[in-house]
C-alpha positions in Angstrom: -20.8 -25.2 95.3 -20.1 -25.9 91.6 -16.8 -26.5 90.4 -15.3 -23.9 87.7 -13.1 -24.8 85.1 -10.0 -23.2 83.9 -7.3 -24.1 81.3 -4.8 -26.9 82.0 -1.4 -25.4 83.2 -3.3 -22.7 85.8 -2.9 -22.8 89.0 -5.9 -24.6 90.0 -6.1 -28.2 88.3 -9.2 -28.7 86.0 -11.4 -31.1 87.7 -12.6 -34.3 85.6 -16.4 -33.7 87.0 -16.2 -30.1 86.1 -14.7 -30.6 82.4 -18.0 -32.8 82.0 -20.0 -30.4 82.6 -18.8 -27.6 80.5 -18.6 -30.0 77.6 -22.2 -31.2 77.8 -22.9 -27.3 77.6 -21.0 -27.2 74.6 -22.3 -30.4 73.1 -25.5 -28.5 73.6 -24.5 -25.4 71.5 -22.9 -27.7 68.8 -26.5 -29.7 68.9 -28.0 -26.2 68.6 -26.3 -25.3 65.2 -26.5 -28.6 63.9 -29.9 -29.4 64.7 -31.8 -26.5 63.1 -30.7 -27.1 59.7 -32.1 -30.8 60.3 -35.5 -29.6 61.6 -36.2 -26.8 59.6 -36.1 -29.0 56.2 -38.9 -31.1 57.6 -40.7 -28.0 58.3 -40.5 -26.0 55.4 -43.5 -27.8 53.1 -45.4 -26.4 56.1 -43.8 -23.2 56.3 -44.5 -22.1 52.5 -48.1 -23.3 52.7 -48.4 -20.5 55.6 -46.4 -17.9 54.4 -46.5 -18.3 50.6 -43.2 -17.3 49.2 -41.8 -20.7 47.2 -40.0 -18.9 44.7 -37.9 -17.9 47.4 -37.9 -21.0 49.5 -33.9 -22.0 48.6 -32.9 -18.6 50.3 -34.2 -20.1 53.6 -31.3 -22.4 53.7 -29.2 -20.2 51.4 -29.3 -16.9 54.1 -28.3 -19.3 57.1 -25.5 -21.1 55.3 -24.1 -17.8 53.8 -24.1 -15.9 57.3 -22.5 -19.2 58.9 -20.0 -19.9 56.5 -18.7 -16.1 56.2 -19.0 -15.1 59.8 -17.1 -18.4 60.6 -13.7 -16.9 60.5 -14.2 -13.8 61.8 -15.4 -15.3 65.4 -12.5 -17.1 65.4 -10.2 -14.4 65.3 -12.3 -12.7 67.8 -12.1 -15.0 70.2 -8.4 -15.3 69.7 -8.3 -11.2 70.2 -11.0 -10.8 72.9 -11.5 -13.5 74.7 -13.0 -17.1 73.9 -15.7 -17.1 76.7 -17.2 -13.4 75.8 -17.4 -14.3 72.1 -18.8 -17.8 72.3 -21.5 -16.3 74.8 -22.3 -13.5 72.1 -22.8 -15.9 69.6 -25.1 -18.3 71.5 -27.4 -14.5 72.2 -27.3 -13.8 68.5 -28.2 -17.5 67.7 -31.1 -17.4 70.1 -32.0 -13.9 69.2 -32.2 -14.9 65.3 -34.4 -18.2 66.3 -36.6 -16.0 68.2 -36.8 -13.5 65.3 -37.7 -16.5 62.7 -40.5 -18.2 64.8 -42.1 -14.7 64.5 -41.8 -14.0 61.2 -44.6 -12.9 59.0 -43.9 -13.7 55.5 -41.1 -15.5 53.8 -38.6 -12.0 53.1 -38.7 -11.9 57.1 -37.9 -15.3 57.7 -35.1 -15.3 55.1 -33.3 -12.2 57.0 -34.2 -13.4 60.9 -32.0 -16.9 59.3 -29.3 -15.0 58.7 -29.2 -13.4 61.9 -29.3 -16.8 63.1 -26.8 -18.0 61.1 -24.3 -15.5 62.6 -24.5 -16.5 65.8 -24.2 -20.5 64.5 -20.8 -19.2 62.6 -19.5 -18.4 66.2 -21.1 -21.6 67.7 -19.3 -24.4 66.0 -16.1 -22.5 66.2 -16.4 -21.4 70.1 -17.2 -25.3 70.7 -13.6 -26.2 69.3 -11.8 -23.5 70.0 -12.6 -23.5 74.0 -12.2 -27.4 73.5 -8.9 -26.8 72.4 -8.0 -24.4 75.2 -9.1 -26.7 78.1 -8.2 -30.0 76.8 -4.5 -31.1 75.5 -4.6 -32.8 72.2 -3.0 -35.6 74.0 -6.1 -36.6 75.9 -8.8 -35.0 73.5 -9.6 -38.1 71.6 -11.2 -39.2 74.9 -13.9 -36.8 74.2 -14.0 -37.6 70.3 -17.0 -39.8 70.8 -19.3 -37.4 72.4 -18.8 -34.9 69.3 -19.7 -37.5 66.9 -22.9 -38.9 69.3 -23.9 -35.1 69.0 -23.3 -35.3 65.2 -25.6 -38.2 64.8 -27.8 -37.2 67.1 -28.8 -34.1 64.8 -29.0 -36.0 61.8 -30.8 -38.9 62.8 -33.0 -37.0 65.3 -33.7 -33.7 63.3 -36.0 -35.0 60.5 -37.8 -36.7 63.4 -38.3 -34.1 65.8 -38.9 -31.7 63.0 -42.1 -33.5 61.6 -43.1 -34.4 65.6 -42.8 -30.5 66.2 -44.6 -29.3 63.3 -47.5 -31.6 63.2 -48.5 -31.4 67.1 -47.0 -27.7 67.9 -46.3 -25.7 64.7 -43.9 -24.8 62.7 -43.0 -21.7 64.7 -42.0 -24.4 67.7 -39.1 -25.5 64.8 -37.1 -22.5 65.9 -38.6 -21.4 69.4 -37.1 -25.2 70.5 -33.5 -23.5 70.4 -34.5 -21.0 73.4 -34.8 -23.4 76.2 -31.6 -25.4 75.0 -29.3 -22.1 74.5 -30.9 -20.8 77.6 -29.2 -23.9 79.7 -26.2 -23.6 77.5 -25.7 -20.3 78.2 -26.5 -20.9 82.3 -23.7 -23.7 82.3 -21.2 -21.6 80.5 -21.3 -18.9 82.0 -21.3 -20.4 85.9 -18.5 -23.1 85.4 -16.3 -21.8 82.3 -13.3 -19.3 83.8 -10.9 -18.5 80.6 -8.2 -15.5 80.9 -10.0 -12.5 79.7 -8.1 -10.5 77.0 -8.3 -7.2 75.3 -5.9 -7.1 72.6 -4.3 -3.7 71.2 -4.7 -4.7 67.6 -7.6 -3.7 65.9 -9.7 -5.9 64.1 -8.9 -6.5 60.4 -12.2 -5.1 58.7 -10.7 -4.7 55.2 -9.4 -8.7 55.4 -13.4 -9.9 56.7 -15.1 -7.7 54.3 -12.9 -9.5 51.3 -13.2 -12.9 52.9 -16.8 -12.5 53.2 -17.1 -11.7 49.4 -15.2 -14.5 48.4 -17.0 -17.0 50.7 -20.4 -15.6 49.6 -19.2 -15.9 45.7 -18.3 -19.2 46.3 -21.3 -20.8 47.9 -23.7 -19.0 45.6 -21.7 -20.4 42.6 -22.4 -23.8 44.4 -25.6 -23.1 45.5 -27.3 -21.6 41.9 -24.7 -23.8 39.6 -26.9 -25.6 37.6 -30.0 -24.8 39.6 -31.2 -21.0 39.3 -28.8 -20.4 36.6 -26.5 -22.5 34.1 -22.7 -23.2 35.0 -22.0 -20.9 31.4 -24.2 -18.1 32.3 -23.3 -14.7 32.9 -24.6 -14.7 36.3 -22.2 -17.5 37.5 -19.3 -16.5 35.3 -19.6 -13.2 37.2 -19.4 -14.9 40.5 -16.7 -16.9 39.9 -14.8 -14.0 38.7 -15.8 -11.9 41.9 -14.4 -14.7 43.5 -11.6 -15.2 42.1 -10.7 -11.1 42.2 -11.6 -11.1 46.2 -9.7 -14.4 46.9 -6.5 -12.5 45.6 -7.5 -9.3 47.4 -7.7 -11.1 50.7 -4.3 -13.2 50.1 -2.6 -9.7 49.4 -4.6 -7.7 52.3 -3.4 -10.6 54.5 0.3 -9.6 54.3 -0.2 -6.2 55.1 -2.6 -6.5 58.2 -1.5 -6.0 61.7 -3.6 -8.6 63.0 -5.1 -10.6 59.9 -8.7 -12.5 60.2 -6.8 -15.5 58.8 -3.0 -15.4 59.7 -1.5 -17.0 56.8 1.2 -18.0 58.3 -0.5 -20.7 59.8 -0.7 -22.6 56.3 3.5 -22.9 56.5 2.5 -26.1 58.5 2.4 -29.0 56.4 -0.1 -30.8 58.6 -2.4 -27.7 59.1 -2.6 -27.5 55.1 -3.0 -30.8 54.9 -5.7 -31.4 57.4 -7.4 -28.5 55.8 -7.2 -30.2 52.5 -8.8 -33.4 53.9 -11.2 -31.6 55.8 -12.5 -29.9 52.6 -12.5 -33.8 50.9 -14.3 -35.1 54.2 -17.2 -32.3 53.7 -17.8 -33.0 50.2 -18.3 -37.0 50.6 -20.3 -36.8 54.2 -22.5 -33.9 52.9 -23.1 -35.6 49.4 -23.6 -38.9 51.2 -26.2 -37.6 53.9 -28.1 -35.6 50.8 -28.1 -38.4 48.2 -28.2 -41.9 50.6 -31.8 -41.2 51.7 -32.8 -39.6 48.2 -32.1 -43.0 46.7 -33.6 -44.9 49.7 -36.9 -43.1 49.5 -37.1 -43.4 45.7 -35.3 -46.6 44.6 -36.1 -48.7 47.7 -39.5 -47.3 48.8 -38.5 -45.7 52.3 -40.8 -43.2 54.1 -39.9 -39.8 53.5 -40.8 -39.6 57.7 -38.1 -42.0 58.8 -35.5 -40.2 56.7 -32.8 -39.6 59.4 -32.9 -43.3 60.4 -32.0 -44.3 56.8 -28.4 -42.8 57.8 -28.1 -44.6 60.9 -25.7 -47.5 59.9 -23.3 -44.4 58.6 -23.9 -42.2 61.3 -23.5 -45.1 64.3 -20.4 -47.0 62.3 -18.8 -43.2 62.1 -19.5 -42.5 66.5 -17.9 -45.7 66.9 -15.0 -45.7 64.7 -14.5 -42.3 65.9 -14.6 -43.2 69.7 -12.4 -45.6 69.1 -9.9 -43.7 67.2 -10.1 -41.3 70.1 -8.8 -43.5 72.9 -5.9 -45.0 70.9 -5.0 -41.9 70.3 -4.9 -40.6 74.3 -3.2 -43.8 74.9 -0.7 -44.0 72.4 -0.1 -40.6 70.9 -0.2 -41.6 67.5 -2.7 -40.8 64.8 -1.2 -40.8 61.2 -2.7 -44.2 60.9 -6.2 -42.6 61.1 -6.2 -40.1 58.4 -4.7 -43.4 56.2 -7.4 -45.4 57.3 -10.2 -42.9 56.8 -9.3 -42.1 53.4 -9.1 -45.7 52.2 -12.1 -46.2 53.8 -14.0 -43.5 52.4 -12.6 -44.7 48.7 -13.9 -47.9 49.0 -17.2 -47.0 50.6 -17.9 -44.3 48.2 -17.2 -47.1 45.6 -19.6 -49.4 47.0 -22.3 -47.1 47.1 -21.8 -46.1 43.7 -22.3 -49.6 42.6 -25.9 -49.7 44.1 -29.0 -50.2 41.8 -32.7 -51.2 41.5 -32.0 -54.6 43.0 -29.9 -53.4 46.0 -31.4 -54.1 49.3 -31.3 -52.2 52.4 -29.1 -54.1 54.4 -26.3 -54.6 51.2 -26.8 -50.5 50.9 -26.6 -50.0 55.0 -23.5 -52.5 54.6 -22.2 -49.9 52.3 -22.9 -46.7 54.4 -21.3 -48.4 57.3 -18.2 -48.8 55.5 -18.2 -44.9 54.6 -19.1 -44.2 58.2 -16.0 -45.4 59.5 -14.0 -43.7 57.0 -15.5 -40.6 58.4 -15.2 -41.9 61.6 -11.5 -41.9 61.3 -11.3 -38.7 59.7 -14.1 -36.2 61.3 -12.6 -35.6 64.5 -8.5 -36.5 64.0 -8.7 -33.5 61.2 -9.5 -31.1 63.6 -7.3 -32.3 66.5 -4.2 -32.4 64.2 -5.2 -29.1 62.5 -5.0 -27.1 66.3 -1.8 -29.1 67.2 -0.2 -27.7 64.2 -0.7 -24.0 65.5 0.6 -22.1 68.4 -1.8 -21.7 70.9 -2.7 -17.8 70.2 -3.8 -19.2 66.7 -6.2 -21.8 68.3 -9.3 -19.7 67.5 -8.6 -19.0 63.5 -7.3 -22.2 63.3 -10.2 -24.0 64.4 -12.8 -21.8 62.4 -10.1 -22.2 58.9 -11.0 -25.6 59.6 -14.6 -25.5 60.1 -14.6 -23.4 56.9 -12.8 -25.7 54.5 -15.2 -28.5 55.9 -18.4 -26.2 55.2 -17.0 -25.1 51.6 -16.1 -28.7 50.8 -19.8 -29.7 51.6 -20.7 -26.9 49.3 -19.1 -28.2 46.6 -20.1 -31.6 46.9 -23.6 -31.3 47.0 -23.3 -28.7 44.1 -20.9 -30.9 41.9 -22.4 -34.2 42.9 -26.3 -32.2 42.0 -25.3 -31.7 39.1 -24.0 -34.9 37.9 -27.2 -36.6 39.5 -29.5 -34.2 37.7 -28.2 -34.6 34.6 -27.8 -38.3 34.7 -31.4 -38.6 36.0 -32.4 -36.4 32.7 -30.7 -38.4 30.8 -31.7 -41.7 31.7 -35.5 -40.9 31.8 -35.0 -39.4 28.2 -33.8 -42.5 26.9 -36.6 -44.3 28.5 -39.7 -42.5 28.0 -38.4 -40.3 25.6 -37.8 -36.3 26.6 -41.7 -35.1 26.5 -43.0 -37.8 29.1 -39.2 -37.4 30.8 -40.2 -33.7 31.2 -43.6 -34.5 32.5 -42.6 -37.2 35.4 -39.8 -34.9 36.0 -42.3 -32.4 38.1 -42.9 -35.2 40.3 -41.2 -35.3 43.7 -38.5 -38.1 44.6 -40.4 -39.8 47.2 -42.3 -43.1 47.7 -45.6 -41.6 48.0 -45.4 -39.9 44.8 -44.0 -42.3 43.0 -46.8 -44.8 43.7 -49.0 -42.2 41.8 -47.0 -42.6 38.6 -48.1 -45.3 36.0 -45.7 -48.7 36.3 -43.7 -48.0 33.4 -42.9 -44.2 34.5 -42.1 -45.7 37.9 -39.7 -48.0 36.7 -37.8 -45.4 34.1 -37.9 -42.9 37.3 -36.3 -45.5 39.5 -33.9 -47.0 37.1 -33.3 -42.9 36.7 -32.5 -42.3 40.2 -30.1 -45.2 40.7 -28.4 -44.4 37.8 -28.1 -40.7 39.2 -26.5 -41.8 42.5 -24.2 -43.8 41.0 -22.7 -40.6 39.1 -22.6 -38.9 42.3 -20.9 -41.5 44.6 -18.5 -42.3 41.9 -17.8 -39.0 42.0 -17.2 -38.7 45.8 -14.8 -42.0 45.6 -12.5 -40.1 43.2 -12.6 -37.0 45.2 -12.0 -39.3 48.4 -8.8 -40.9 46.3 -7.3 -37.4 46.9 -7.8 -37.2 50.6 -6.2 -40.7 50.9 -3.2 -39.4 49.0 -2.7 -36.3 50.9 -2.9 -38.4 54.5 0.5 -40.2 53.4 2.3 -36.6 53.6 1.1 -36.1 57.5 3.7 -35.9 59.7 3.3 -37.6 63.2 4.0 -34.3 65.3 4.2 -35.0 68.7 0.4 -34.2 70.8 0.7 -31.1 73.3 0.2 -32.6 76.7 1.8 -35.8 75.9 4.5 -35.4 78.5 7.8 -33.7 77.5 7.4 -33.6 73.6 8.5 -30.6 71.2 6.6 -27.8 70.8 3.1 -28.1 68.3 4.3 -27.9 64.9 8.3 -28.1 65.9 8.6 -31.0 63.6 6.9 -29.5 61.1 8.4 -26.4 60.2 6.7 -24.0 63.0 8.0 -21.8 65.5 5.5 -22.9 67.6 5.8 -20.7 71.4 7.9 -23.3 73.7 5.1 -22.4 76.6 2.3 -24.2 74.1 3.9 -27.3 76.0 3.2 -26.7 79.3 0.0 -24.4 79.1 -3.3 -24.3 77.5 -3.8 -20.7 79.0 -3.4 -18.1 76.9 
């Protein structure tokens, strides 16, 4: 007979074996959300070759990202109001429907639409995982499981490109989407069988106006960071118009949330200093991590001559370091209940790691760059899960979903800003360096080549040498910006208050020392 898992504090104790079964299902769902873009990136050249529509290529990723970011806070609120299990299972089903439809797409427009459906489901996957873990496991005990989450992230980033290339070459690009179906079916079956959470039915109504305004604000922000400097110039009417829409919709959203009976993002959660600081630090972590993941393989392929096929393996030093450090930080947090030192140490290592990466040039060996990546990975390892843990510990249990979704959203938006701003600096520096070395016309001609080892090998030696110096200069500027942003995270970490973690015995209510009025029952039970 399969044990079922109930929230801590209910009449039935949570059995460790059952918790592991549920966590395995949650990690599979988390893997689905993270692995998808990694796999699809490798398959995109083949997809474009078959479906055409090269001019719409960026929208295959943008549609997914937009739908994920816009739906994330809504999923969190739905889970708080109507029950976590039902909303989580629904998000898995929507994600699988989007995956199946994407695999059957007959042209690029269909694929973009179906990827948006996939993204809607993906928005609920990450939030559902974090919020359910928040329901089942007290913050004091949650550190023991941080290594699992960091391991899933490492597996997705390393294995995604390799799996995507293998599937595309041997089974066809459509299986890059179909592969989600059996994994999702396993997660659905496991969650349905062993996870029992209290069923809820809120008397309040969903804040449709707030959800609509937040969607517009997020969409405008993501489009600005995606299109700015690429599709349109930063000073163009389109970008300035999107910025105006983003600012106005954000202001309208904040006003609407003060009037809503059940706001989609309750503003009172930001009264907690720790929650606000973790949102800021999470944004900065996303900025650094996504920028690093994008530009490190680019540097190693273009300057160090590494194969694009093994692009996931190039990140191994950073990801392994992140996983090991996250596991250690989690164990120490569980045993001691102390955590303030980790955001500070993580912020410091992130600054040092980014600065070291900014020093790389055409003479930097793979060993040296691997050591630099390990330093950055250690910083991220101290920060990745701790930010979510402290954010969840800083709110009442009834707001666990919106706290998880808000923390996830800020990290996603940080990544979007990081890729955009670092990308603009990178492109400008590459263009300037090429022009200095080859002249404007030669630089434009060379600029049409792809930045990988195979394409560079076909270029004349002088052009290739100029290109490698240009990429090194571009990554220098990008990582220098990352280091400057990381300094803000390091500074913010010093203001974190070490509020006792729930589940650590007789402690103050979550956030009580932080200016919150948390429900006393939150100390005793994770049940809603």
